[in-house]
VOBA-759519 format. One line per 4 residues: their letters; for each residue x, y, z of N, C-alpha, C. Coordinates in pm, whole numbers. Atoms other than C-alpha are relative to their C-alpha. Last residue first. Example, Ala and Ser with C-alpha at 12.3 -4.5 7.8 and 13.67 -1.06 7.14 Angstrom:
2
SA = -82 -119 -6 1367 -106 714 -77 109 73  89 -119 0 1230 -450 780 90 120 0
END
This chain:
330
IKGK = 92 -53 137 -2782 586 -2641 64 -32 -120  69 90 30 -2544 426 -2364 -75 -22 -121  -134 144 55 -2259 666 -2328 -83 -158 -58  2 -49 129 -2567 953 -2317 78 -113 -70
VKKL = 114 11 102 -2697 824 -2028 41 -61 -133  58 180 -40 -2375 721 -1798 -109 -5 -114  -140 120 91 -2245 1101 -1942 -26 -101 11  93 2 159 -2626 1249 -1825 153 -53 -83
TKSP = 88 52 12 -2541 1091 -1456 -45 15 -196  -33 131 -8 -2207 1165 -1434 -119 -71 -61  -95 50 139 -2246 1547 -1538 10 -145 1  66 -9 73 -2524 1555 -1263 79 -42 -173
LEGF = 11 -131 70 -2294 1455 -995 -89 -33 -120  -79 -63 148 -2352 1154 -827 -49 154 0  -137 48 -37 -2549 1049 -504 112 -31 -110  13 148 86 -2908 1122 -609 168 -90 9
RKGY = 125 125 24 -3008 1362 -326 52 -96 -99  62 33 -140 -2660 1511 -211 -100 -64 -6  -109 128 -62 -2503 1466 -581 -42 -20 117  39 167 43 -2835 1665 -683 131 -79 20
NQAF = 117 59 -60 -2802 1960 -407 -30 -134 -113  -6 67 -91 -2445 1989 -520 -102 -52 49  -76 100 -9 -2476 2056 -864 -1 -65 122  110 137 68 -2776 2249 -856 82 -115 20
RGLN = 67 76 -75 -2554 2492 -636 -74 -106 0  -74 92 -123 -2313 2534 -852 -50 -58 93  -29 96 7 -2568 2603 -1112 102 -78 69  -160 12 -54 -2689 2898 -959 -4 -159 -27
VFGS = -48 -86 26 -3047 2938 -1159 179 -17 31  -95 -44 -80 -3226 2644 -1137 136 122 -55  60 -149 -78 -3593 2654 -1288 173 11 89  60 -5 -123 -3551 2307 -1417 -40 67 101
RTAI = 170 75 16 -3496 2388 -1791 -114 -20 146  70 -80 44 -3210 2586 -1653 -161 -24 -17  -11 -55 -98 -3050 2279 -1508 -116 132 8  113 60 -98 -3103 2124 -1796 -63 36 161
SSVT = 149 -36 82 -2945 2375 -2035 -125 -85 100  32 -116 3 -2652 2334 -1785 -157 31 -73  60 5 -175 -2620 1987 -1738 -33 162 -19  -95 -7 -79 -2613 1986 -2142 -65 -9 109
DTEK = 17 21 -172 -2876 1860 -2384 154 15 68  -122 -107 -119 -2781 1886 -2715 -41 20 87  -158 -13 58 -2942 1541 -2843 91 118 46  39 -42 130 -3258 1547 -2586 146 -3 -57
PHLL = -33 -154 68 -3205 1432 -2268 -30 -15 -111  8 39 158 -3374 1098 -2112 -28 166 -81  51 184 61 -3229 1028 -1785 -32 -31 -151  -180 34 -9 -3039 1391 -1724 -51 -132 -68
HKRA = -61 -34 124 -3443 1545 -1811 107 -64 -6  13 88 101 -3587 1314 -1520 19 21 -146  -37 120 17 -3320 1411 -1275 -58 -83 -109  -163 51 77 -3368 1754 -1352 9 -91 -41
LQLR = -10 -43 174 -3766 1741 -1322 150 -7 -32  53 107 67 -3698 1548 -961 18 1 -152  -93 101 7 -3447 1806 -860 -74 -120 -97  -104 -14 105 -3678 2063 -930 69 -111 -20
QETL = 82 22 106 -3943 1917 -707 65 66 -103  -24 122 40 -3696 1909 -425 -74 -55 -153  -135 38 57 -3584 2253 -472 -17 -170 26  26 -42 149 -3995 2375 -425 169 -46 -89
FEMP = 61 76 102 -4029 2127 -143 64 31 -156  -10 123 -2 -3776 2283 35 -68 -69 -110  -136 -23 56 -3819 2640 -36 66 -172 -33  30 3 156 -4160 2585 90 120 -17 -127
TYDR = 28 -131 -3 -4049 2462 437 -59 18 -152  -134 -50 85 -4051 2096 578 -69 183 -45  -110 36 -109 -4255 1912 870 137 48 -107  -95 93 117 -4561 1869 577 173 -11 78
ANQF = 81 108 105 -4841 2002 789 63 -89 -62  87 102 -68 -4683 2167 1096 -49 -146 -74  -44 73 -107 -4382 2284 922 -94 -68 60  -92 122 82 -4613 2387 580 116 -34 117
SSFL = 97 159 103 -4855 2561 767 74 -80 -10  79 93 -87 -4601 2749 1012 -88 -110 -56  -136 77 -34 -4380 2894 709 -72 -91 124  -53 103 74 -4728 3026 577 126 -117 48
VSRS = 105 96 23 -4852 3157 842 36 -68 -101  -23 91 -95 -4538 3371 914 -120 -129 6  -124 73 -39 -4504 3504 587 -8 -96 122  -101 -38 -52 -4890 3626 584 98 -113 -8
CDSI = -19 -8 -141 -5174 3486 400 116 60 10  76 -115 -25 -5324 3475 32 11 -40 160  37 46 -95 -5175 3164 -64 -95 28 109  79 75 56 -5145 3275 -399 -41 -68 112
QLLD = 135 -20 62 -5005 3601 -299 -122 -148 -21  80 -61 -113 -4755 3461 -24 -137 53 -67  70 144 -48 -4629 3196 -290 -85 101 107  37 78 108 -4516 3484 -513 -80 -76 64
VITI = 89 -108 46 -4388 3673 -250 -86 -32 -81  108 23 -141 -4203 3363 -99 -83 125 -33  -39 -68 -92 -4058 3364 -493 -65 -20 189  122 -19 -92 -4085 3208 -790 78 22 145
PEHL = -64 -51 -104 -3872 3178 -1130 -109 17 123  41 -192 -26 -4019 3010 -1360 64 26 151  -54 -35 115 -3925 2583 -1462 -33 185 -1  -143 30 -62 -4104 2487 -1148 108 82 -85
HARM = -62 -76 72 -4450 2652 -1238 165 7 55  42 -40 147 -4701 2379 -1254 89 128 -14  -35 101 59 -4542 2219 -891 -41 24 -142  -167 19 37 -4478 2560 -730 -32 -157 -106
YEEA = -35 -82 79 -4873 2632 -774 157 -33 -68  89 14 112 -5011 2310 -668 87 81 -89  -89 98 52 -4742 2319 -386 -70 -21 -110  -106 -8 42 -4885 2675 -276 97 -119 -51
RRVT = -44 -94 166 -5211 2620 -339 130 12 -11  50 51 54 -5203 2268 -59 29 112 -144  -116 42 69 -5011 2494 176 -51 -92 -120  -105 -40 39 -5261 2733 224 124 -87 -89
APAI = 15 -67 118 -5548 2548 193 93 50 -49  134 -106 11 -5493 2331 504 72 73 -156  -53 -141 27 -5332 2006 482 -72 99 -47  70 -90 -175 -5582 1735 654 85 119 -61
SSSG = 164 -19 35 -5574 1519 270 -71 132 69  13 -103 89 -5168 1565 287 -134 25 -53  41 64 112 -5152 1350 576 -45 126 -47  58 -73 71 -4935 1369 895 -86 -17 -94
KNQS = -31 -100 -64 -4736 1175 1151 -96 121 -64  96 -91 103 -4816 854 951 -63 144 105  55 -119 -54 -4605 664 1210 -94 61 -27  91 78 -48 -4608 347 947 -41 122 148
LQEL = 165 42 58 -4524 577 723 -24 -60 95  109 -151 16 -4215 706 886 -121 -57 -25  19 -84 -135 -4077 370 1022 -121 89 5  85 88 -49 -4096 203 626 -81 63 150
KNHP = 52 -129 -37 -3873 434 519 -134 -41 91  -49 -35 -105 -3595 212 413 -65 123 101  -73 -116 38 -3833 -4 263 43 15 107  -37 -63 -27 -4046 -319 296 142 94 -64
LSLI = -124 121 7 -4322 -375 154 72 72 50  -16 62 -141 -4623 -167 288 100 -82 -11  -66 -78 -111 -4567 127 19 21 -97 86  -163 2 23 -4633 -133 -225 87 45 78
AALL = 0 120 36 -5009 -184 -140 165 -4 10  -17 4 -130 -5053 189 -50 69 -124 40  -127 -99 -44 -4951 255 -426 25 -18 142  -112 46 16 -5210 -22 -529 189 69 78
MHTI = -15 112 -59 -5485 104 -359 151 -52 -12  -23 -120 -131 -5424 493 -485 24 -148 61  -128 -54 -18 -5376 315 -858 48 32 164  -91 132 23 -5690 118 -801 143 46 5
SRSQ = 14 81 -148 -5911 428 -662 112 -137 -35  -77 -39 -76 -5749 642 -982 -13 -131 202  -111 -20 29 -5865 416 -1234 90 61 101  -55 140 -23 -6171 348 -1089 102 -18 -30
GPNT = 5 80 -153 -6240 683 -1067 41 -100 39  -157 12 -66 -6099 735 -1422 -35 35 181  43 -114 -118 -6354 544 -1572 112 36 62  115 -166 63 -6221 412 -1922 -69 47 130
LLLD = -102 -79 109 -5881 183 -1825 -113 137 43  -141 -5 -86 -6030 5 -1495 111 97 -100  28 -144 -100 -6402 42 -1653 150 -26 77  -160 -126 -16 -6215 -200 -1911 -50 83 46
DSDL = 63 -130 7 -6462 -551 -1815 123 95 -19  148 34 9 -6393 -912 -1797 -83 121 -17  22 138 133 -6026 -959 -1897 -148 23 1  -62 -92 126 -5911 -601 -1690 -55 -131 -152
EQII = 118 -129 16 -6134 -724 -1364 42 62 -178  136 45 19 -5925 -1055 -1363 -99 93 -64  8 87 153 -5617 -902 -1429 -120 -19 -21  -7 -83 105 -5708 -649 -1149 10 -86 -120
YDFM = 137 -79 -17 -5790 -921 -891 -31 68 -115  39 85 38 -5441 -1092 -967 -150 32 -10  -73 -13 143 -5249 -796 -905 -151 -140 -60  43 -121 75 -5467 -785 -592 26 1 -119
RGLM = 120 11 4 -5366 -1124 -471 -83 147 -66  23 116 87 -5026 -1097 -525 -133 2 -17  -9 -47 147 -5025 -784 -353 -7 -99 -121  123 -93 41 -5174 -957 -41 35 67 -163
AGNG = 134 63 62 -4936 -1204 -69 -121 48 -42  -29 98 169 -4621 -976 -90 -134 -83 -17  59 -93 94 -4824 -829 237 62 -36 -148  -48 -161 -63 -4779 -1096 441 -50 41 -108
NTMD = -12 -48 -110 -4670 -1456 291 -30 140 2  100 96 -36 -4655 -1654 -17 -53 58 119  168 -11 56 -4533 -1382 -246 -82 -99 71  53 120 -4 -4222 -1320 -65 -144 10 -48
ISNK = 103 -36 -53 -4051 -960 -234 -84 -196 -14  81 182 -23 -3699 -994 -293 -107 44 55  22 95 183 -3538 -674 -373 -113 -67 23  -66 102 39 -3572 -444 -43 -19 -96 -126
FDLS = 96 104 -25 -3702 -101 -113 80 -125 0  -90 120 51 -3503 210 -141 -51 -115 68  58 165 -69 -3697 526 -118 71 -86 -61  38 85 98 -3463 794 -241 -54 -76 124
SKCY = -144 74 77 -3301 1083 11 -139 -123 -59  -141 -131 -5 -3518 1432 156 98 -116 -55  -88 82 -20 -3878 1219 46 139 98 20  -31 5 111 -4176 1506 145 184 -122 40
HGTL = -103 -51 -26 -4339 1472 470 64 -43 -167  24 -87 -22 -4729 1427 493 178 84 -27  -55 -36 -147 -4726 1073 585 18 190 6  23 67 -116 -4954 933 309 31 86 145
YEFH = 167 4 -8 -4942 1213 72 -43 -41 115  19 -131 -47 -4559 1201 77 -129 34 75  -32 43 -149 -4556 812 20 -7 142 103  100 73 -122 -4786 873 -253 33 24 151
QQVV = 113 -113 -14 -4539 1153 -399 -130 -70 49  -31 -81 -96 -4259 896 -365 -78 124 7  -14 56 -70 -4444 643 -584 60 93 142  161 61 -21 -4570 854 -843 54 -86 135
QRPI = 64 -93 -56 -4201 975 -841 -124 -11 34  -67 -12 -186 -4031 645 -880 -99 105 20  -90 -144 0 -4261 633 -1234 54 -7 199  -8 -91 -17 -4401 246 -1211 88 139 65
RIDI = -101 -105 43 -4356 -25 -1426 -79 104 76  85 -122 -54 -4560 -356 -1314 95 105 -19  -105 -143 -62 -4331 -632 -1468 -132 131 -12  98 -124 -15 -4590 -975 -1538 93 98 54
VKSH = -50 -115 -105 -4333 -1253 -1634 -156 116 -37  176 -106 3 -4426 -1601 -1848 64 128 138  44 -113 -85 -4110 -1791 -1898 -100 94 -18  147 -4 -69 -4108 -2072 -2159 -42 74 145
DARE = 37 79 107 -3703 -2105 -2159 -172 4 40  -17 158 56 -3541 -1940 -1892 -116 -11 -108  129 99 41 -3492 -1590 -1871 -5 -71 -58  1 122 57 -3157 -1407 -1744 -127 -54 11
IRTL = 150 24 -17 -3148 -1019 -1647 4 -149 -103  19 142 84 -2789 -843 -1634 -176 -74 61  -174 58 94 -2600 -563 -1500 -68 -91 -63  19 140 42 -2911 -376 -1280 134 -5 -116
NDTN = -132 104 -55 -2765 -84 -1064 -13 -131 -95  -122 -110 -24 -2993 223 -1245 103 -77 35  -132 68 70 -3266 -22 -1329 133 79 12  -10 -97 144 -3521 20 -1077 125 -37 -64
LIAG = -122 -86 38 -3613 -281 -835 -43 138 -114  45 -165 8 -3917 -461 -678 146 33 -53  -88 -105 -33 -3913 -840 -682 -66 148 -27  11 -123 57 -4153 -1174 -633 129 122 11
KRGS = -27 -102 -6 -4081 -1491 -492 6 130 -135  30 -55 -178 -4311 -1764 -428 95 94 17  128 -10 -13 -4364 -1844 -862 1 51 183  5 143 82 -3960 -1741 -949 -206 4 75
VIVL = 168 -9 -35 -3803 -1460 -906 -83 -104 -38  34 143 81 -3399 -1480 -824 -164 -7 5  141 40 -82 -3234 -1179 -683 -2 -88 -103  137 113 77 -2857 -1196 -724 -144 17 68
KKGI = 118 47 -33 -2649 -889 -568 -78 -79 -111  -32 42 -76 -2314 -750 -645 -115 -142 16  -129 5 -63 -2463 -479 -868 53 -164 6  -11 -154 -11 -2825 -602 -958 143 8 127
QIRI = -145 -38 -41 -2814 -938 -1132 -43 164 40  -3 -139 22 -3164 -1061 -1221 121 79 109  -124 -47 -115 -3241 -1439 -1219 10 158 -57  -40 -91 40 -3585 -1554 -1384 159 59 124
PRGS = -76 -154 -102 -3681 -1866 -1275 39 106 -85  -167 -1 85 -3950 -2032 -1467 41 93 64  -42 56 -58 -4283 -1994 -1156 156 -28 -82  117 142 -22 -4518 -1828 -1327 70 -89 77
SFVL = -30 106 99 -4305 -1494 -1267 -79 -130 25  18 123 -57 -4340 -1155 -1082 -47 -107 -143  -63 146 87 -4135 -850 -1125 -74 -108 37  24 138 -45 -4238 -503 -1011 -15 -111 -64
HFDD = 67 151 110 -4058 -254 -1184 -56 -82 106  39 142 -13 -3977 115 -1024 -63 -144 -91  137 35 -13 -3926 386 -1275 83 -137 139  -3 -42 -138 -3622 636 -1293 -131 -41 36
DPVG = 131 -79 0 -3521 477 -1643 4 84 188  69 -19 -86 -3126 393 -1724 -121 37 23  2 -117 -96 -3005 361 -2050 -80 -14 124  -24 -110 105 -2907 -33 -2149 -16 128 87
PKLM = 96 -158 5 -3042 -318 -1976 102 92 -24  -129 -111 -30 -2843 -625 -2071 -69 128 17  86 -127 65 -3098 -922 -2154 127 40 111  -38 -79 -89 -3004 -1317 -2181 -10 161 -47
VNNK = -58 -163 46 -3203 -1507 -2288 53 42 87  -68 -57 -126 -3316 -1885 -2258 85 115 -84  -132 43 -19 -3601 -1920 -2531 74 42 114  -20 122 53 -3971 -1907 -2580 117 -35 1
FFSY = -164 52 47 -3964 -1610 -2376 -13 -117 -28  -44 102 -29 -4324 -1449 -2264 88 -35 -101  -130 85 78 -4389 -1148 -2152 7 -91 -10  20 152 -22 -4699 -950 -1967 85 -9 -188
TFSM = -68 46 116 -4666 -596 -1934 15 -132 27  -43 162 -36 -4850 -393 -1671 36 -34 -181  -15 102 82 -4813 -4 -1697 12 -139 31  -98 144 -39 -4848 246 -1438 -58 -51 -151
RGIE = -126 45 14 -4936 608 -1466 106 -98 -6  -43 -156 -31 -5322 604 -1504 163 37 -51  87 -10 -115 -5348 210 -1564 48 117 65  -38 -108 -61 -5171 113 -1899 -108 6 59
ITGL = 131 -134 -24 -5188 -177 -2074 41 89 110  -18 -80 -61 -4887 -384 -2241 -137 64 25  123 -74 -4 -4869 -718 -2432 18 109 90  -34 -106 -79 -4525 -926 -2532 -148 105 23
DIRF = 137 -15 -24 -4459 -1283 -2694 -22 145 92  98 -61 -120 -4143 -1321 -2765 -86 62 -43  159 -75 -35 -4008 -1535 -2981 6 28 93  -23 -95 -119 -3599 -1744 -3104 -179 94 -32
QNHT = 23 -123 47 -3651 -2064 -3296 -36 115 98  139 -17 19 -3535 -2356 -3078 -16 153 -71  37 132 56 -3183 -2522 -3041 -153 32 -34  62 35 153 -3031 -2172 -3062 -9 -108 -21
DKKL = 32 156 28 -3105 -2053 -2726 9 -71 -136  145 58 3 -3051 -1665 -2699 26 -178 2  3 185 51 -2764 -1483 -2587 -156 -37 -8  -126 33 1 -2730 -1058 -2577 22 -162 -43
ITVD = 54 183 11 -3080 -949 -2635 171 -1 -3  -69 84 146 -2976 -565 -2569 -11 -166 68  -87 144 2 -3206 -395 -2342 78 -38 -115  -71 66 123 -3403 -35 -2272 87 -135 5
TLAN = -80 -64 -17 -3678 -33 -2036 99 -63 -88  -72 0 -113 -4028 -181 -2000 149 109 -12  93 84 -88 -4280 -123 -2300 80 8 148  134 -53 -30 -4099 79 -2525 -47 -6 135
AIVA = -52 -143 -116 -3721 -58 -2408 -145 82 -24  -6 11 -112 -3962 -434 -2498 81 139 99  141 9 -7 -4068 -287 -2848 7 -58 176  43 -123 52 -3715 -201 -2983 -159 -9 36
ECEE = -47 -87 -90 -3568 -533 -2824 -59 149 -4  -14 64 -155 -3785 -757 -2961 86 137 85  128 -22 -5 -3803 -548 -3328 -16 -57 182  5 -141 -15 -3440 -630 -3328 -102 79 36
IVNS = -46 -76 -149 -3465 -943 -3213 23 114 -22  -89 -150 32 -3676 -1027 -3469 65 16 81  -162 77 3 -3850 -1359 -3386 95 55 -15  -112 -34 136 -4176 -1149 -3308 120 -86 47
TFLP = -74 105 -28 -4517 -1151 -3127 63 27 -139  -88 32 60 -4725 -855 -2977 148 -99 -53  -121 63 -56 -5031 -923 -2809 120 10 -128  -91 56 103 -5331 -693 -2874 107 -57 73
FKKF = -78 -50 56 -5584 -684 -2555 139 -64 -78  49 -110 96 -5871 -826 -2452 99 94 -77  100 49 83 -5740 -1108 -2309 -37 67 -121  119 -21 7 -5436 -1011 -2152 -76 -32 -78
PRIF = 20 -84 82 -5124 -1273 -2185 -157 79 56  8 39 138 -5076 -1509 -1897 -4 172 -58  -76 -63 81 -4965 -1496 -1558 15 -38 -164  80 -53 125 -5279 -1477 -1363 109 23 -98
EM = 36 111 79 -5200 -1692 -1056 -29 18 -117  93 -19 96 -4952 -1496 -879 -78 -80 -103
END
């Protein structure tokens, strides 16, 4: 990427107070603790954020060598691009280095350490995991029965990585010259869809399924679309097949065959997946009084044992572990 610099038309936060910087970084990117800083120079961070749809673009400048420890995990993907000064990102036992030639795509679940070099400039694009997965479902007609897992390192010099970099450069130039991307809903949607398609072209565990492109929600029958819209809008309420038949105005056999042909899943599989995603969101961002039971109920689950079983299969850990891990870092 060429344009690793502040957004010209948008305010820039500047501070040399660590506590202020931690709060702003947590709000814009993810919860962090600043553990170590270069004592030879006065500490300073510059940071600016803009939002396009459900994506946020954050520019950050660190004057000093800084080590960051991620805190409460989120459920977002982060695309990280640097001006050339190295960014060292520890993901479990794996080290990913971001430079002018290498970007990264990651989530914060297994981040253990981020090291920023002095005078490093970074653009971080934050995108909710659910938004990426929904666009995958839109393109393929199949919902994600398991998580999308991207290869963390992005080659910015060739192929789809280079294309993605050029796309971000274009967006930043447009933001500097005009604000239509922020004020015009059509422009915003168009850019969002373009970016999501480019992101999904990067190496991940479902790339083969995406390339097959067996279906598309744009051609799904109205019965399927109406049922899905209704389920998304009423996740916390009891929903039965009878409700869906009334909403879709069709017979049971037509409803199930329509879902199978257009989506390759049943209506109840779709409903369970959407409720699991909602529960995951609540568990990662709980209220002070939240328990696993209260979150399960608020997400539309009645049988707590089945909820725990489905959640564990979907996210690789029990809901109680997710909640304990998050509350322990708050």
